[in-house]
N, C-alpha and C positions, 0 to 999 in steps of 0.2 A: 698585617697585610690583609686587605679586603678579599673576601671569597667571592667566587662567581655565584650569582643567584641560582637557586635550584629551579630547574624547568622540567616539566613533564609533557611529553608529546601528547597532543590531543588524541583521544581514542578514535580508531577507525570504525565507522559504523556502516554496515553493509545492508543492502536490500536483496532479498531473493524473491523472485516472482516468476509466474508462468503467464504466457500470453498466447492467445489464439485469435488471429485476425483482428489485431488491435492497432493496425496501421494508422488510423486517424488520430489516435490518442497518445501513442507511446512516446513521441518526441517531447510533447508538453510534460508528460508524467516524469520522464527521466530528467529533463531540464530543471523542473521545479525541485525535485529531490536533490539534484546535484547542487543547486543554489543554496540549500539549507544544510549542506555538509555531508550528504550520504556518498560514500565511495568505499568499496566498489558497489556497483549496481549490476546484478547478474539477472538476466532474463532468459528463461527457458522458452524457446519458440516452439510451441506445440503444433506442428504441422499446419502452420498458417498458409493460406492461399492468397492473401492480399499482399500488400507491400511491407508487411511487418519486418521481414528479413532484411530488405533493402534499407529501411529506416534504421534498424538496429546496427547495421554495418556502418552507416554514417555516424551514428552515435558512438560506436566503438572507435572509429578513426579519430573522433574528437575527444576521446577519453571520458565519455559520459556514461557508457553502459557496455556490457559484454553480452553477446548472443551465444546461447547454447542450443543448437538444434535438438529437438526433443520428440521422441516417439516411444510409446510403450505398448505392451500387449493389451488386447481388448478387455481383459479382466483386471487390469491394473489401474488404479486411480492416478492419473497423470500429475496432478498437483502435488500430492503427497510424495510421489516418487521423485519429483523434481526437487522438493524441499530436502529430502534425504540426501540427494546428490549434492545439493548446495551446501549442506552442513559440512560434508567432507571436503568439498572443493574450496570452501572459504576458510577452513582451518588454517591458522597462521597468517591470514591476510586481513582479518578484522577482529576486533574485540567484542563487538556487539552486532546483532542481526535483527532485522525486521522481515517477517514473511507477510507481504501484502499483495493485493491484487492491482490490476491496471485501472480499476475504477475507484481506487483509494489514494488519498493524499494525506500525509501526516502534517499536522499543524501544531506549532508551538506558540502559545499565546504570549509567553513572557521571556522567551529565549530567542536569540538571533540565529542559533544553529542547533542541530541535534547534538553536537559536542557539548555545548553549554548546558543543554538539558541533561545529558548523561552525567556530566560532572557534578550536577546538583543532586540528581536522584539515583545515580548508579548503584548506591548501596542496596537498593531493592533487588537487584539481580535480574528480575524480569518484571517489566513495567507494563501493566495492562491499561490500554487507553480506549475509552468508549468511542463508538461510532457516532458521527453526526450524519443523519440520513438527509441527503439532498434530493429534491424532487425535480420535476421536469421544467419548473418555472413557466408552465403553460405552453412549452414548445411542442408542436406536433411533429416537425421535421428537423433534421440537422440544419443548423444555421451557421454562417461564418463566425469565427472567433474561437478563443480558447474555452475549454471546459470551465475554467475558473471565472470566466467572464459570463458565459451563457447561462450557467445554472447558479443563481444567487438566492434561491429560496430553499428553506429546509424545514424539517419537522420541528415542532416544539421540543424542548429539552426532555420532557417527561415521556415522549413517545417510546413505546416498548422496544422498537427496533434499535433505539440508541443504547440499550443495555448490552448489546454485543460489543466485543472488544477485539482488537488486534494488539500484539505485544512487541515490545522492544526488549531483547534479552541478551544477557552475556553469552557469547557463543560457547564459552567453555562449560556452561551449565546445560546446554541444549543437547539432548540425546535423540530427539525426534520431533516431528511436527504434527500438530493437529491443524484443523482448518482455521482456528481462531487463536489458540495459544499453544506454545510448543510443549513437548515433553521435557521435563527438567530432571537433573540428577537428584537422586534421593526421593523421588516422588513428590517433590515440592510443587506448590502452585505459585502463580504470579501474584503480584500485588498491584492495587490501584493507588493513585495518588491521594485517595481519601482514606487509605489505610486498610482497605478491604483485601483479605487474602482469598484468592480463588482456589477452588478445588483443582487438582491436576487436570489439565487439558479442558478446563471449563471455558465456556465461551461467553458468559454474560455475568452482569453484576447486579447487586441489589440497588445500589445508588448510581446515578449518572453524573459524570463531571466532564465539562468541556473547558473549564476555566484556565487550565495550565497546558494541557496537551489533549489532542483528540485525533480521530481519523475521519476526515471528510469522505463520506461514502457516496459517490455519484452512481447510485445503484440503477436508477431508471434512465437517466439522461432523457432525451425526447422520446415520444412514442415510437417514431420510426426507428430510432437507435435501439429501443427496447426490442423491437421485432428482430433486429440483427442479433441482439444478445440472446434471444430465445433460440435462434438458429445455431448458435455456437454451443449451447448447452453448458452444463456445470463442470468446471475443471476438477472439482473435488469428487466427482463420480466417474466410475469406469464406463467405457463405451457400451457395455452390456447391461448396465444398471438402469432399470426403468425410471428411476428418479433423476436421471441425468438431465431430462428435458425441463425447461422452464415453461411457464404458462402466462397467459394474459392477465389472470387474476392477480398475480404478483405485482404487476404494474399498478393496478387499482389500489392495492393495499399499501404500497410503499411510496406512491407519488404524493409526497407530503410537502406542502409549500406554505406552512403557517407563518414562518418567520424569515427575516432577511439574513443572509450570510454574505457579508461584504468584506471581511478582513482579508481573506486569501486573494481576493481580486487585486489587492495592492501589489502582488507579485507579477501581475501580467506584463508590465513594461520590461522587467528584467528577464522574464521567460522569453518574451519576444526578441529581445536584444541578443540573448544567448543563442537562440535558434537561428537568428539571422546571421550571426557570426560564423556558424558552421554550415550555412547554406540549406537549412531546413525550413519549410514553411510552417508558420504558427497556425 
């Protein structure tokens, strides 16, 4: 008598993020990550004054994201506090988690979904993926279009900023969060796909790889959008920390446009179609 084939449910892979006045970007960001398999996507809305809350409510109604209103004391780092809450909140709801920002998009070169990627590399437990730093592509002002369409120039692979990482980690290994890599049980560090083991909570690598997975980091966007980013400050710093403020010099340092970044732009039609289906403007 033939037996039923063995099947294993695809792992649920969550995103935990914090947002402050990210209304122009959050719908595209959530739609893109939903399309490549992330669910649930939990966003901590840190006292936004624009339409971030309204956009997140629309995304929630469509099953694409969840909004958590978020405020902390002036001496508390809002991002790390949100991540700590997210670890507890997502326990039992996901097997894997990525802590990323609203200017970051995860890209898988050889896999159709994050589930396929995890199924191949999940034995690593915590997978560190290098940044790919995107520049302004010469834009001075915000122009119409998706971020993945407007900003199609990036730093060369060897650029030092690309040594930074974000991680995709098994949730049952995570005990806390750093800004780039989580704290893991047993004091272990994450691993890159090149086999490099990172020190616990380390944020950069010796070697840079973008060929299998990476984090597209739209750090500057246009010059005008950078000015808005400066006004928001750093979510990883408390309100009373003098290092919270960004400066114009950072734009000059990281506005790198040596190479083309075209792969992710292929998602634009699907992102637009999904946003149109739920009544949000791309």
